[in-house]
N, C-alpha and C positions, 0 to 999 in steps of 0.2 A: 040896318043902315039904309038910309034913303038915298037913292041915286038922283043925280041932277038930270036936267033935260038931255036928250040924246044929242051930243055934240057932233055926231057923225052924219046926221040926216042930210044936210045940204051937200056934204062931200060925197056921200053915197050916191046921191043923184048924179053928180059929175062922173063918178066911176061908172055908173050904169050907162051913161052916154058913150063912154070909151069902150064898153064891152062890145065885142064883135057879135052882131045878131046871130042867132042860131042858124038862120037860113044861109049865112055866109060861110059857115065853118065847112071845111073840106071841099072847097070849090075845086072844080076841075075845068079843063079847057072846054068840056062839053056843057058846063054850066053857063048861065047867062053872064056875059061880061060887058063891061063898059070900056070905051076907049077914051083916054084923056090925053091932053097935050101938056107937057111940062117943059118949061124953058130952064136950061141949066148952062153954066159957063162951059166953054170949050174944054178947059183942062179937066173938069169933072166928067164930061162926056168921054174924053180920051181915056181917063182912068176906068170908067165904067166899061168901055169897049175892051180894055185889057183884061179886066176881071171876067167879062163875058167869054172872051176867047179862052182864057185859062181854065174856066170852069166848063167850057163847052155847053153853054146854055144860051139864053136870050136876054136881051135888055129887059124885056117885060118881066121875065121870071125874077131877075135880080131886083128890079124896082118893086115888084110885088112883095118879095120877101123883106125888103128894106121897110116898106110901109107897114107890113104886119109887125115887124120887130119894133118899129117906132110906136105903134099903137099899144103894144104890150108894155113898153117902157113907160109910156104915159099913164097907163092904168096902174102900174106898179108905183109910180111916183104919187099918184092920187091916193092910193091905199096907204102909203107911208105917211103922207100928209094927214090923212084922216086919223091914223093912229096917233100921230104927234099931237094933233089938235084935241083928240079925245083924252090923251094923257094930260095935256095942259088944262083941260076943262075939269078934270077930276079934283075932288077935295083931297086934302091930305089923308083923311081916313080911307077914302076909296083907293088912293095910291098904295097905302100901307096894306090894305086888304089884298090887293092884286099882287103885291110883293110877297106877302105871306103865302099865297097860293102857289106862286112860281117857286118859292123856296121849298115848299112841301113837295112839289112835283119833282124837283131835282133830287130830293132825298129818296123818293119812290123810285126814280130812274136808277139811282145808284144801287139801291137794294135789288132791283130786278137784274141789273147787270152782274152784281156779285153772285146772285143765285144762278144765273145762266152760266157763269164761268166757274161755278163751284168754289168761289173765293170767299173766305170768311173775313178777310182783312178789309176794313172800310177804306175805299179809295174813291176819289171823285171820278165821275164818268168821263170827264174831259181829260 
């Protein structure tokens, strides 16, 4: 079976832009930091202050965690879109091939589960 061009190429480039560089992982307060100014509506700041007080932390920490989560969500969405685009770009033969592999994997998983449980009766793993 001949595969079509890589439909993921441009999307993978976008994902790589969203990936936090190695040098930024595990930052601590002793690491180099940058100060930024963000303008937010007063009600949002009040809610932020309530969260900060309830968690006994700082605005900076909450905002830092929110940005990290946002970037993770963006990366996840980019990956999901890449998978969707890749699936749409596949020919019917390619989709059928991948479906067959997935079904065979489920059979193998069921067999392994039965063996681990000592159960001879065939039951789906889910």
